[in-house]
Each structure stands twice: as C-alpha cells, then as structure tokens.
C-alpha positions in Angstrom: -0.1 0.2 0.1 2.7 2.6 0.5 4.0 2.0 -2.4 1.0 3.0 -4.0 0.1 5.3 -2.5 3.4 7.2 -2.9 3.6 5.7 -7.0 0.2 7.8 -7.1 1.6 11.4 -5.4 4.5 11.4 -7.1 2.3 10.9 -10.4 -0.4 13.3 -9.1 2.6 16.0 -8.0 4.2 15.5 -11.1 1.0 16.2 -13.0 0.5 19.1 -11.7 3.7 20.8 -12.3 4.4 22.9 -15.1 7.8 24.6 -16.6 6.8 28.1 -14.6 7.1 26.6 -11.6 9.8 24.6 -11.7 11.8 27.5 -13.8 11.9 30.6 -10.9 15.1 29.8 -9.1 16.5 33.4 -7.4 18.4 33.5 -3.9 17.0 33.9 -0.9 19.9 34.8 1.9 22.5 32.2 0.5 23.8 30.8 -2.8 21.7 27.7 -2.2 18.8 28.7 -0.5 16.3 29.5 -4.0 13.0 31.0 -3.7 10.2 28.7 -4.5 7.7 29.4 -7.2 4.5 30.8 -6.3 1.2 28.1 -5.1 3.9 25.3 -4.0 2.0 24.1 -0.7 3.9 21.7 1.9 2.2 18.2 1.2 -0.4 17.7 2.9 0.4 13.4 3.3 0.3 11.7 6.5 2.8 12.7 9.7 3.1 10.9 12.4 3.7 12.8 15.9 6.4 11.4 18.9 2.9 11.5 21.5 1.6 9.0 18.7 -0.7 10.8 16.9 -1.1 11.9 13.6 -1.2 14.8 11.4 0.0 16.8 8.8 2.1 19.9 7.5 -0.6 21.7 7.8 -0.9 21.9 11.0 1.7 23.9 11.4 -0.2 26.5 9.8 0.1 29.9 11.4 4.1 30.2 12.2 7.0 30.2 10.2 8.7 26.9 9.2 11.4 25.3 9.0 11.4 21.9 7.6 14.3 19.7 7.6 14.8 16.6 5.8 17.4 14.3 7.6 18.7 10.9 9.2 21.1 10.2 11.2 23.3 8.9 8.9 24.3 12.1 7.0 26.8 13.6 8.6 26.5 16.9 7.1 23.1 16.6 9.3 24.7 16.5 12.0 26.2 18.8 12.0 23.6 21.2 10.6 21.0 19.7 13.5 22.2 21.4 16.4 22.9 24.7 14.8 19.0 24.6 14.1 17.9 24.0 17.2 19.6 27.1 18.9 17.4 29.3 15.6 15.1 27.4 16.7 14.9 28.1 20.3 16.5 32.0 19.1 13.0 32.3 17.4 10.2 30.1 18.8 8.8 32.9 20.5 9.0 35.2 17.4 6.7 32.5 14.8 9.9 30.9 13.9 9.8 26.6 14.1 12.0 23.8 13.0 10.4 20.3 12.3 13.3 17.5 12.0 11.2 15.2 9.2 13.0 12.1 10.1 12.9 9.8 6.6 14.4 6.9 7.2 13.7 6.1 11.1 11.0 5.0 13.2 9.6 7.9 15.5 11.7 6.2 18.5 14.8 6.1 17.3 14.4 9.7 15.8 13.0 11.3 19.6 15.9 9.2 21.0 18.5 10.5 18.7 17.3 14.2 19.8 16.6 14.1 23.2 20.6 13.2 23.6 22.2 15.8 21.4 20.1 18.1 23.5 18.1 18.8 20.9 15.1 19.9 22.2 13.7 23.1 20.6 13.1 20.7 17.1 10.0 19.3 16.9 10.4 15.6 15.6 7.6 14.7 13.4 7.9 11.0 11.0 6.7 10.8 7.5 5.4 7.2 7.9 5.2 6.7 4.1 7.4 8.4 3.2 5.4 10.6 0.7 5.9 13.4 1.8 9.7 13.8 1.2 8.7 12.0 -1.9 6.8 15.3 -3.4 9.0 17.8 -1.9 12.1 16.3 -3.7 9.7 16.3 -7.0 7.9 19.2 -6.6 11.0 21.6 -5.2 14.2 20.2 -7.5 12.4 18.1 -10.4 13.4 14.6 -9.4 12.5 11.5 -6.9 15.2 11.1 -4.8 16.0 13.7 -1.4 19.2 14.1 -0.2 20.1 15.0 3.1 19.9 18.0 4.6 17.3 19.7 2.9 15.5 21.8 4.1 11.9 24.2 2.9 10.7 27.4 4.8 6.9 27.8 4.9 5.8 31.3 5.1 2.6 31.7 7.5 -0.1 29.8 5.4 1.3 26.4 4.3 3.4 27.6 1.5 6.5 26.4 0.3 8.4 30.3 -0.2 12.4 28.0 -0.3 14.2 25.7 -0.6 17.7 24.4 0.6 20.0 21.8 -0.3 22.7 21.5 1.5 24.4 23.4 4.7 23.3 26.9 5.4 24.2 30.0 8.2 21.2 29.8 10.5 23.0 31.8 12.8 23.8 34.5 10.6 22.1 38.2 10.0 20.5 36.8 6.5 19.1 34.0 7.5 17.2 35.7 10.8 16.3 39.0 8.6 15.0 36.5 6.1 12.7 34.6 8.7 11.7 37.4 10.8 10.5 38.7 7.1 7.9 36.0 6.5 6.6 36.4 9.8 5.3 39.9 9.1 3.3 38.9 6.2 0.0 38.4 6.5 
C-alpha cells in the first residue's frame, strides 16, 4: 500500500507541475537558498508525532516553518541540527519553528536521537509512508530522491517559499532577517 500511495502522489505531483513552477531560480539569503515558485503548498500526507498522534505539515499554519529532511547517517545533518536547534530556540517566540522530518527512522529512534543530543527545540515528526519527502523533492527539485540535508522554508499560510540543499548559516543575520520578514507577512 505504501508504494501505491507514493507512486500515486508522485504522479499527481508530476502532473500538477508546470514549467513555470520549476523555472524560478532566484536566491534568497545564501547561494544555496533558492526561492520557490509561488503557489506550492506543503504536502498534506500523513505524518506521525512523538505522542503517537497523526497530522500533516498544515498543522503548523500560523508559524514560519523550517522543515529539515534528515537522516541519522548524514554527517552534514549532524552539523546542521544543533544550529537549527539554536535557531528554533532563539526564534520560537517570534513565530519561527523547526521540524525535523525523519526519513529513514521510526519515531522512537528520532526522539531518542534528538534527546541524546539535547536538541529539544526541534519538533520531531516522522514521514511514515515516505511520501512528504518525495513530494518535496519532486515539486521543488524535479527528481524523486532526496539528498540530506534538504530544508524548506514555509510561510505562515503553508506555502513553500524557499528550498535549501546542503548547509546554510542559520545563525547569520541574513537568514534571521529573511525569517523575520516572513513572520511580518500576513
């Protein structure tokens, strides 16, 4: 059933994409932070939360969201997660949240990993059927696979406004100014 869901979602995403949606390639606050084409919302496939409940990324509407797709065996993810944790702690009161979308782990591994490394400012979520990560990849990179770390910045309405492949300076003033500008938007 998972494979069928994934293939159906991939097909739907592929059919809904147009060339203009893939053509916009303006950078935001760093060379690898590319502004997304307007009108691309976060995937709404089912996610799992640490308490066992289910939801979607749409549950975070009202906050500016950084969604980081990561894997435990990704050395660059291990460098970036502490920085994202600090960013989330510093900016949570301003309406910016960071969620770690685990791709290859089960929820207990995700929460144990984050707890052991004292990354308590990051909200752990699990992409149970691996559909959200694949949809992000297809819609924003035109390919079916995800390289980690990959992150997406989502505005308060649930629209993806930027995509990031690789590490970025989340502690820098340009990144924080960009996020604050999104908080101020309606």
